[in-house]
C-alpha positions as a LaTeX table, in Angstrom:
\begin{tabular}{lrrr}
\hline
Residue & $x$ (\AA) & $y$ (\AA) & $z$ (\AA) \\
\hline
Met1 & 0.00 & 0.00 & 0.00 \\
Ser2 & 1.11 & 3.56 & $-0.63$ \\
Thr3 & 2.61 & 5.39 & 2.36 \\
Glu4 & 1.82 & 8.81 & 0.95 \\
Thr5 & $-0.28$ & 10.99 & 3.21 \\
Glu6 & $-3.47$ & 12.56 & 1.97 \\
Pro7 & $-2.94$ & 16.20 & 0.98 \\
Thr8 & $-4.78$ & 18.63 & 3.21 \\
Val9 & $-5.46$ & 22.32 & 3.12 \\
Glu10 & $-4.14$ & 24.12 & 6.17 \\
Val11 & $-6.96$ & 26.41 & 7.26 \\
Pro12 & $-5.90$ & 29.23 & 9.61 \\
Ala13 & $-7.61$ & 29.06 & 12.97 \\
Glu14 & $-8.71$ & 32.71 & 13.03 \\
Asp15 & $-9.83$ & 32.14 & 16.61 \\
Trp16 & $-9.51$ & 35.71 & 17.79 \\
Arg17 & $-11.38$ & 36.48 & 21.01 \\
Phe18 & $-14.15$ & 39.07 & 20.97 \\
Glu19 & $-12.64$ & 41.08 & 23.81 \\
Asp20 & $-9.34$ & 41.42 & 21.93 \\
Leu21 & $-11.06$ & 42.38 & 18.69 \\
Gln22 & $-13.29$ & 44.87 & 20.46 \\
Ala23 & $-10.23$ & 46.63 & 21.87 \\
Glu24 & $-8.72$ & 46.75 & 18.39 \\
Ala25 & $-11.89$ & 47.60 & 16.44 \\
Ala26 & $-11.33$ & 51.35 & 16.17 \\
Asp27 & $-7.78$ & 50.82 & 14.89 \\
Leu28 & $-9.02$ & 48.23 & 12.39 \\
Arg29 & $-11.57$ & 50.70 & 11.05 \\
Asp30 & $-8.94$ & 53.39 & 10.77 \\
Arg31 & $-6.49$ & 51.14 & 8.92 \\
Leu32 & $-9.12$ & 49.89 & 6.49 \\
Asn33 & $-10.36$ & 53.40 & 5.77 \\
Arg34 & $-6.83$ & 54.64 & 5.12 \\
Phe35 & $-6.30$ & 51.61 & 2.88 \\
Arg36 & $-9.37$ & 52.21 & 0.71 \\
Thr37 & $-8.83$ & 55.95 & 0.30 \\
Ala38 & $-5.11$ & 55.52 & $-0.44$ \\
Leu39 & $-5.77$ & 52.85 & $-3.07$ \\
Gly40 & $-8.35$ & 55.09 & $-4.74$ \\
Arg41 & $-5.63$ & 57.60 & $-5.62$ \\
Tyr42 & $-4.17$ & 55.16 & $-8.15$ \\
Phe43 & $-7.33$ & 54.98 & $-10.25$ \\
Val44 & $-9.57$ & 57.43 & $-12.07$ \\
Gln45 & $-13.12$ & 57.44 & $-10.67$ \\
Lys46 & $-12.95$ & 53.96 & $-9.12$ \\
Gln47 & $-13.27$ & 54.85 & $-5.43$ \\
Glu48 & $-16.84$ & 53.57 & $-5.32$ \\
Leu49 & $-15.71$ & 50.14 & $-6.54$ \\
Ile50 & $-12.78$ & 50.02 & $-4.14$ \\
Asp51 & $-15.13$ & 50.81 & $-1.26$ \\
Leu52 & $-17.38$ & 47.95 & $-2.34$ \\
Met53 & $-14.39$ & 45.61 & $-2.55$ \\
Val54 & $-13.41$ & 46.43 & 1.02 \\
Val55 & $-16.96$ & 45.97 & 2.33 \\
Ala56 & $-17.32$ & 42.63 & 0.49 \\
Ala57 & $-13.91$ & 41.46 & 1.69 \\
Val58 & $-14.71$ & 42.21 & 5.34 \\
Ala59 & $-18.07$ & 40.46 & 4.96 \\
Gln60 & $-16.34$ & 37.58 & 3.14 \\
Glu61 & $-19.01$ & 37.81 & 0.48 \\
Pro62 & $-18.04$ & 37.41 & $-3.20$ \\
Leu63 & $-18.20$ & 40.51 & $-5.39$ \\
Leu64 & $-18.82$ & 40.53 & $-9.14$ \\
Leu65 & $-17.25$ & 43.26 & $-11.28$ \\
Val66 & $-19.04$ & 43.80 & $-14.58$ \\
Gly67 & $-17.65$ & 45.77 & $-17.48$ \\
Leu68 & $-16.17$ & 45.82 & $-20.94$ \\
Pro69 & $-12.50$ & 44.87 & $-21.45$ \\
Gly70 & $-10.12$ & 47.66 & $-20.51$ \\
Thr71 & $-12.21$ & 49.14 & $-17.69$ \\
Ala72 & $-9.70$ & 48.25 & $-14.93$ \\
Lys73 & $-11.46$ & 45.20 & $-13.46$ \\
Ser74 & $-8.32$ & 43.07 & $-13.25$ \\
Asp75 & $-6.16$ & 46.03 & $-12.28$ \\
Leu76 & $-8.44$ & 46.81 & $-9.34$ \\
Val77 & $-8.06$ & 43.28 & $-7.98$ \\
Leu78 & $-4.30$ & 43.08 & $-8.54$ \\
Lys79 & $-3.60$ & 46.41 & $-6.84$ \\
Phe80 & $-6.02$ & 45.47 & $-4.02$ \\
Lys81 & $-4.04$ & 42.27 & $-3.50$ \\
Asp82 & $-0.67$ & 44.03 & $-3.64$ \\
Ala83 & $-1.77$ & 46.84 & $-1.32$ \\
Leu84 & $-2.84$ & 44.30 & 1.33 \\
Gly85 & 0.57 & 42.64 & 1.08 \\
Ile86 & $-0.87$ & 39.28 & 0.06 \\
Pro87 & 1.96 & 37.00 & $-1.15$ \\
Asp88 & 1.65 & 35.16 & $-4.46$ \\
Glu89 & 1.19 & 31.79 & $-2.74$ \\
Asp90 & $-1.99$ & 33.12 & $-1.08$ \\
Tyr91 & $-3.45$ & 34.45 & $-4.33$ \\
Phe92 & $-5.08$ & 32.61 & $-7.24$ \\
Glu93 & $-6.39$ & 34.09 & $-10.45$ \\
Tyr94 & $-7.68$ & 32.45 & $-13.59$ \\
Met95 & $-9.59$ & 33.34 & $-16.74$ \\
Leu96 & $-12.30$ & 30.80 & $-17.32$ \\
Thr97 & $-13.61$ & 29.45 & $-20.62$ \\
Arg98 & $-16.07$ & 26.71 & $-21.48$ \\
Phe99 & $-13.04$ & 24.46 & $-22.01$ \\
Thr100 & $-11.55$ & 25.04 & $-18.54$ \\
Glu101 & $-10.93$ & 21.76 & $-16.71$ \\
Pro102 & $-11.54$ & 21.32 & $-12.97$ \\
Ser103 & $-7.85$ & 20.48 & $-12.59$ \\
Glu104 & $-7.00$ & 24.04 & $-13.60$ \\
Ile105 & $-9.04$ & 25.42 & $-10.68$ \\
Val106 & $-8.77$ & 22.85 & $-7.87$ \\
Gly107 & $-5.72$ & 20.87 & $-8.96$ \\
Pro108 & $-4.90$ & 17.75 & $-11.00$ \\
Ile109 & $-5.67$ & 14.22 & $-9.88$ \\
Asp110 & $-2.83$ & 12.61 & $-7.92$ \\
Ile111 & $-1.92$ & 9.62 & $-10.10$ \\
Asn112 & $-0.20$ & 7.73 & $-7.30$ \\
Gln113 & $-3.30$ & 8.04 & $-5.12$ \\
Leu114 & $-5.51$ & 7.06 & $-8.04$ \\
Arg115 & $-3.59$ & 3.80 & $-8.40$ \\
Glu116 & $-4.64$ & 3.06 & $-4.83$ \\
Gly117 & $-8.27$ & 3.73 & $-5.72$ \\
Arg118 & $-8.41$ & 7.20 & $-4.17$ \\
Tyr119 & $-9.62$ & 10.31 & $-6.01$ \\
Ile120 & $-7.39$ & 13.01 & $-4.54$ \\
Arg121 & $-6.48$ & 16.33 & $-6.13$ \\
Arg122 & $-3.15$ & 18.07 & $-5.68$ \\
Glu123 & $-4.67$ & 21.41 & $-4.75$ \\
Gln124 & $-1.52$ & 23.32 & $-3.80$ \\
Gly125 & $-1.33$ & 26.62 & $-5.71$ \\
Lys126 & $-4.97$ & 26.41 & $-6.80$ \\
Leu127 & $-8.17$ & 28.09 & $-5.59$ \\
Pro128 & $-8.67$ & 25.93 & $-2.43$ \\
Thr129 & $-5.28$ & 26.96 & $-0.99$ \\
Ala130 & $-5.55$ & 30.67 & $-1.81$ \\
Arg131 & $-6.73$ & 33.30 & 0.68 \\
Leu132 & $-7.84$ & 35.69 & $-2.08$ \\
Gly133 & $-9.13$ & 34.50 & $-5.45$ \\
Phe134 & $-9.98$ & 36.25 & $-8.69$ \\
Leu135 & $-11.94$ & 34.46 & $-11.41$ \\
Asp136 & $-12.18$ & 36.36 & $-14.68$ \\
Glu137 & $-15.06$ & 35.63 & $-17.07$ \\
Ile138 & $-16.62$ & 33.44 & $-14.41$ \\
Phe139 & $-19.85$ & 32.80 & $-16.32$ \\
Lys140 & $-18.04$ & 31.26 & $-19.28$ \\
Ser141 & $-17.17$ & 28.20 & $-17.21$ \\
Asn142 & $-18.80$ & 24.82 & $-17.78$ \\
Ser143 & $-21.16$ & 22.90 & $-15.51$ \\
Ala144 & $-18.37$ & 20.91 & $-13.83$ \\
Ile145 & $-16.62$ & 24.13 & $-12.78$ \\
Leu146 & $-19.90$ & 25.77 & $-11.74$ \\
Asn147 & $-20.70$ & 22.91 & $-9.36$ \\
Ile148 & $-17.26$ & 23.13 & $-7.77$ \\
Leu149 & $-17.53$ & 26.91 & $-7.39$ \\
Leu150 & $-20.97$ & 26.72 & $-5.80$ \\
Thr151 & $-19.63$ & 24.38 & $-3.13$ \\
Ile152 & $-16.57$ & 26.54 & $-2.48$ \\
Val153 & $-18.53$ & 29.80 & $-2.36$ \\
Asn154 & $-21.47$ & 28.40 & $-0.36$ \\
Glu155 & $-19.80$ & 26.07 & 2.07 \\
Arg156 & $-16.09$ & 26.97 & 1.99 \\
Lys157 & $-15.17$ & 23.41 & 1.10 \\
Phe158 & $-14.46$ & 21.09 & $-1.80$ \\
Tyr159 & $-14.43$ & 17.32 & $-2.02$ \\
Gln160 & $-11.42$ & 15.05 & $-1.84$ \\
Asp161 & $-12.19$ & 11.37 & $-2.44$ \\
Gly162 & $-15.85$ & 12.06 & $-1.67$ \\
Lys163 & $-15.11$ & 13.77 & 1.65 \\
Pro164 & $-15.59$ & 17.51 & 2.30 \\
Gln165 & $-12.41$ & 19.45 & 2.96 \\
Pro166 & $-12.25$ & 23.07 & 4.13 \\
Val167 & $-10.63$ & 25.65 & 1.88 \\
Arg168 & $-8.40$ & 28.59 & 2.86 \\
Leu169 & $-10.27$ & 30.95 & 0.52 \\
Arg170 & $-11.68$ & 33.98 & 2.35 \\
Val171 & $-12.08$ & 36.70 & $-0.27$ \\
Leu172 & $-13.38$ & 36.11 & $-3.80$ \\
Phe173 & $-13.68$ & 38.61 & $-6.61$ \\
Ala174 & $-14.99$ & 37.69 & $-10.03$ \\
Ala175 & $-15.36$ & 39.57 & $-13.28$ \\
Thr176 & $-17.37$ & 39.31 & $-16.45$ \\
Asn177 & $-17.73$ & 41.32 & $-19.63$ \\
Glu178 & $-21.34$ & 40.23 & $-20.04$ \\
Val179 & $-23.97$ & 39.07 & $-17.56$ \\
Pro180 & $-25.64$ & 36.01 & $-19.13$ \\
Glu181 & $-29.30$ & 35.22 & $-18.63$ \\
Gln182 & $-29.16$ & 31.42 & $-18.90$ \\
Gly183 & $-31.17$ & 29.67 & $-16.21$ \\
Glu184 & $-28.37$ & 27.27 & $-15.29$ \\
Leu185 & $-26.28$ & 30.21 & $-14.12$ \\
Ala186 & $-28.97$ & 31.64 & $-11.82$ \\
Ala187 & $-27.69$ & 29.84 & $-8.71$ \\
Leu188 & $-24.14$ & 31.13 & $-9.13$ \\
Lys189 & $-25.33$ & 34.65 & $-9.96$ \\
Asp190 & $-27.44$ & 34.70 & $-6.80$ \\
Arg191 & $-24.34$ & 34.00 & $-4.68$ \\
Phe192 & $-23.01$ & 37.39 & $-5.76$ \\
Val193 & $-25.23$ & 39.68 & $-3.72$ \\
Leu194 & $-23.51$ & 42.74 & $-5.16$ \\
Lys195 & $-22.76$ & 43.16 & $-8.87$ \\
Ala196 & $-20.99$ & 46.40 & $-9.67$ \\
Glu197 & $-20.23$ & 47.91 & $-13.06$ \\
Ser198 & $-16.75$ & 49.12 & $-13.87$ \\
Arg199 & $-17.54$ & 51.69 & $-16.56$ \\
Ser200 & $-15.30$ & 53.59 & $-18.94$ \\
Val201 & $-14.31$ & 57.03 & $-17.65$ \\
Ala202 & $-12.97$ & 58.39 & $-20.96$ \\
Asp203 & $-15.97$ & 60.63 & $-21.73$ \\
Asp204 & $-15.79$ & 62.66 & $-18.53$ \\
His205 & $-12.14$ & 62.25 & $-17.50$ \\
Phe206 & $-10.23$ & 61.96 & $-20.76$ \\
Gly207 & $-7.13$ & 63.87 & $-19.68$ \\
Asp208 & $-6.95$ & 62.29 & $-16.23$ \\
Leu209 & $-7.26$ & 58.85 & $-17.81$ \\
Ile210 & $-4.33$ & 59.49 & $-20.16$ \\
Asp211 & $-2.15$ & 60.85 & $-17.36$ \\
Ala212 & $-2.95$ & 57.99 & $-14.98$ \\
Gly213 & $-2.54$ & 55.35 & $-17.68$ \\
Leu214 & 0.85 & 56.68 & $-18.71$ \\
Gln215 & 2.03 & 56.79 & $-15.10$ \\
Ala216 & 0.90 & 53.17 & $-14.67$ \\
Glu217 & 2.99 & 52.22 & $-17.71$ \\
Val218 & 6.01 & 53.91 & $-16.12$ \\
Trp219 & 5.56 & 52.04 & $-12.83$ \\
Arg220 & 5.17 & 48.78 & $-14.71$ \\
Gly221 & 8.27 & 49.46 & $-16.78$ \\
Ile222 & 10.48 & 50.15 & $-13.77$ \\
Ser223 & 8.85 & 47.44 & $-11.58$ \\
Gln224 & 7.52 & 49.80 & $-8.90$ \\
Lys225 & 4.32 & 49.41 & $-6.89$ \\
Pro226 & 3.79 & 52.68 & $-5.02$ \\
Trp227 & 0.26 & 51.64 & $-4.05$ \\
Val228 & 1.79 & 49.17 & $-1.58$ \\
Glu229 & 1.73 & 51.66 & 1.29 \\
Gly230 & 1.19 & 49.23 & 4.17 \\
His231 & $-2.00$ & 50.78 & 5.53 \\
Ala232 & $-3.74$ & 47.45 & 6.12 \\
Thr233 & $-3.23$ & 43.71 & 5.73 \\
Leu234 & $-5.42$ & 40.73 & 4.92 \\
Glu235 & $-5.36$ & 39.91 & 8.62 \\
Asp236 & $-6.92$ & 43.31 & 9.34 \\
Val237 & $-9.71$ & 42.50 & 6.87 \\
Leu238 & $-10.33$ & 39.08 & 8.44 \\
Lys239 & $-10.19$ & 40.44 & 11.99 \\
Ala240 & $-12.76$ & 43.09 & 11.09 \\
Gly241 & $-15.01$ & 40.39 & 9.63 \\
Arg242 & $-14.67$ & 38.22 & 12.72 \\
Tyr243 & $-15.35$ & 41.17 & 15.00 \\
Met244 & $-18.55$ & 42.01 & 13.13 \\
Thr245 & $-19.62$ & 38.36 & 13.25 \\
Tyr246 & $-19.32$ & 38.45 & 17.04 \\
Val247 & $-21.27$ & 41.72 & 17.14 \\
Phe248 & $-24.09$ & 40.28 & 15.00 \\
Gly249 & $-24.53$ & 37.43 & 17.49 \\
Arg250 & $-24.60$ & 39.50 & 20.65 \\
Arg251 & $-27.76$ & 40.76 & 22.32 \\
Asp252 & $-28.06$ & 43.82 & 24.51 \\
Gly253 & $-29.97$ & 42.87 & 27.63 \\
Thr254 & $-29.95$ & 40.24 & 30.34 \\
Gly255 & $-27.50$ & 37.91 & 28.67 \\
Asn256 & $-30.16$ & 35.20 & 28.44 \\
Gly257 & $-30.63$ & 35.63 & 24.70 \\
Asp258 & $-33.77$ & 37.75 & 25.06 \\
Gly259 & $-32.21$ & 41.20 & 24.72 \\
Arg260 & $-32.27$ & 43.57 & 21.79 \\
Thr261 & $-30.99$ & 42.18 & 18.50 \\
Asp262 & $-28.39$ & 43.70 & 16.21 \\
Arg263 & $-31.23$ & 45.15 & 14.13 \\
Asp264 & $-32.74$ & 46.78 & 17.21 \\
Leu265 & $-29.41$ & 48.33 & 18.09 \\
Phe266 & $-27.97$ & 49.36 & 14.75 \\
Phe267 & $-30.82$ & 49.69 & 12.25 \\
Pro268 & $-33.03$ & 52.66 & 13.26 \\
Pro269 & $-36.76$ & 52.00 & 12.67 \\
Asp270 & $-37.16$ & 54.82 & 10.14 \\
Val271 & $-34.18$ & 53.60 & 8.10 \\
Phe272 & $-35.40$ & 50.02 & 8.31 \\
Arg273 & $-38.84$ & 51.06 & 7.06 \\
Glu274 & $-37.16$ & 52.86 & 4.17 \\
Tyr275 & $-35.12$ & 49.73 & 3.45 \\
Gln276 & $-38.32$ & 47.66 & 3.31 \\
Arg277 & $-40.00$ & 50.25 & 1.10 \\
Leu278 & $-37.15$ & 50.26 & $-1.38$ \\
Ile279 & $-37.00$ & 46.48 & $-1.60$ \\
Lys280 & $-40.77$ & 46.18 & $-2.09$ \\
Thr281 & $-40.75$ & 48.94 & $-4.71$ \\
Leu282 & $-37.93$ & 47.36 & $-6.71$ \\
Val283 & $-39.51$ & 43.91 & $-6.57$ \\
Arg284 & $-43.03$ & 45.10 & $-7.42$ \\
Glu285 & $-42.31$ & 47.79 & $-10.01$ \\
Asp286 & $-39.13$ & 46.53 & $-11.65$ \\
Arg287 & $-39.26$ & 42.78 & $-11.01$ \\
Ile288 & $-35.84$ & 42.83 & $-9.34$ \\
Phe289 & $-35.22$ & 39.35 & $-7.92$ \\
Val290 & $-34.22$ & 39.41 & $-4.25$ \\
Ser291 & $-34.08$ & 35.97 & $-2.65$ \\
Asp292 & $-34.49$ & 35.42 & 1.08 \\
Arg293 & $-30.82$ & 34.45 & 1.26 \\
Lys294 & $-29.84$ & 37.67 & $-0.47$ \\
Leu295 & $-31.86$ & 39.76 & 2.00 \\
Val296 & $-29.89$ & 38.30 & 4.91 \\
Lys297 & $-26.56$ & 38.75 & 3.14 \\
Leu298 & $-27.52$ & 42.29 & 2.21 \\
Tyr299 & $-28.24$ & 43.13 & 5.84 \\
Lys300 & $-24.74$ & 41.99 & 6.76 \\
Leu301 & $-23.21$ & 44.10 & 3.98 \\
Leu302 & $-25.22$ & 47.16 & 5.00 \\
Arg303 & $-24.08$ & 46.84 & 8.59 \\
Ile304 & $-20.44$ & 46.37 & 7.66 \\
Arg305 & $-20.57$ & 49.37 & 5.35 \\
Ala306 & $-22.11$ & 51.42 & 8.16 \\
Trp307 & $-19.45$ & 50.24 & 10.63 \\
Leu308 & $-16.64$ & 50.98 & 8.22 \\
Phe309 & $-17.85$ & 54.41 & 7.10 \\
Ser310 & $-19.58$ & 55.80 & 10.19 \\
Gly311 & $-19.08$ & 53.51 & 13.16 \\
Gly312 & $-22.00$ & 51.12 & 13.06 \\
Thr313 & $-25.53$ & 52.51 & 12.79 \\
Val314 & $-27.09$ & 52.05 & 9.36 \\
Gly315 & $-28.13$ & 55.30 & 7.68 \\
Leu316 & $-29.93$ & 56.20 & 4.49 \\
Asp317 & $-26.61$ & 56.61 & 2.69 \\
Asp318 & $-25.82$ & 52.93 & 3.31 \\
Leu319 & $-28.98$ & 51.93 & 1.45 \\
Lys320 & $-27.21$ & 52.94 & $-1.77$ \\
Leu321 & $-25.95$ & 49.35 & $-1.79$ \\
Leu322 & $-29.34$ & 48.41 & $-3.25$ \\
Gln323 & $-28.25$ & 49.85 & $-6.59$ \\
Tyr324 & $-25.91$ & 46.86 & $-6.96$ \\
Leu325 & $-28.66$ & 44.22 & $-6.90$ \\
Gly326 & $-29.16$ & 44.13 & $-10.67$ \\
Glu327 & $-28.96$ & 40.77 & $-12.43$ \\
Thr328 & $-28.67$ & 42.12 & $-15.98$ \\
His329 & $-27.09$ & 45.15 & $-17.65$ \\
Ala330 & $-30.54$ & 46.69 & $-18.01$ \\
Glu331 & $-31.29$ & 46.24 & $-14.31$ \\
Met332 & $-27.90$ & 47.64 & $-13.34$ \\
Glu333 & $-28.50$ & 50.74 & $-15.41$ \\
Leu334 & $-32.00$ & 51.12 & $-13.99$ \\
Leu335 & $-30.93$ & 50.75 & $-10.35$ \\
Arg336 & $-28.01$ & 53.14 & $-10.77$ \\
Glu337 & $-30.56$ & 55.88 & $-11.45$ \\
Lys338 & $-33.61$ & 54.71 & $-9.50$ \\
Val339 & $-32.17$ & 53.89 & $-6.06$ \\
Pro340 & $-30.68$ & 57.37 & $-5.48$ \\
Thr341 & $-33.96$ & 58.88 & $-6.75$ \\
Leu342 & $-35.98$ & 56.78 & $-4.29$ \\
Leu343 & $-33.63$ & 57.93 & $-1.53$ \\
Gly344 & $-34.39$ & 61.53 & $-2.43$ \\
Glu345 & $-31.03$ & 62.42 & $-3.96$ \\
\hline
\end{tabular}
């Protein structure tokens, strides 16, 4: 019999205590805010997307970037990764096609193990061992890849020899030039609560675009990365996410589980009513699909945005996240105009 050990993914414990995170929370917020504003200086009119990337990363919810080629989708992710100081071994990126094989994403089959009747993948250097992943043209993948991705995104695991194994992946960004409408992709699309367009800025910022693009060529040519300023790390992102998870589960009251909930404490009744009104309006008037799962995920994203930007309590400004619920290009364009109008802007 083979003496080889079964390959495993080492999953960081991330067992930070609430009391320690609570003492560090203000510093975490400050570092993440400095990170997002500093990174925004290296792009033309992309601050909104960078802010979304930070919110999604803290929430550990996948974010979909939608836009034509050449609108900085990949560049946003790469500079985000560099600026957090994530080493190459903790990062995985791949452009998917309908011909992409599962081995390209989760690793090839171990032939020696297969001879022993075991179906084990050598996952080192692939998506399961990365901390941050970027999948370009995600909707061009085939059904085999889609099934694997659903398991990884939903349950943070993939299967080795029929047994679930945890993955190290914590932050996932994906990109697409087009948002398909095929029914078989609905489940994967629904996992991306937020879908944000990266639009061309040439019409309104022609000169700035030329200047910034030329400077980027210079930095690339001389192998410099000035956006790596050390404001925050991936650990800061994960600590912030763990802190907020603790906060969501706490109740203010007797300690017997019957106190006020997170919604009671951090979602004022008038803002919550406005949130309900907007959701009902978008569903009824515009047929925007909002699943029950998405409503819960959206609450978490709203709260994290509020914590990051203003300290915790959800305000009307945070409800702007609803403009990123579109499932098609038409819906995205509609919500970009309608949500601010509904909020009275």
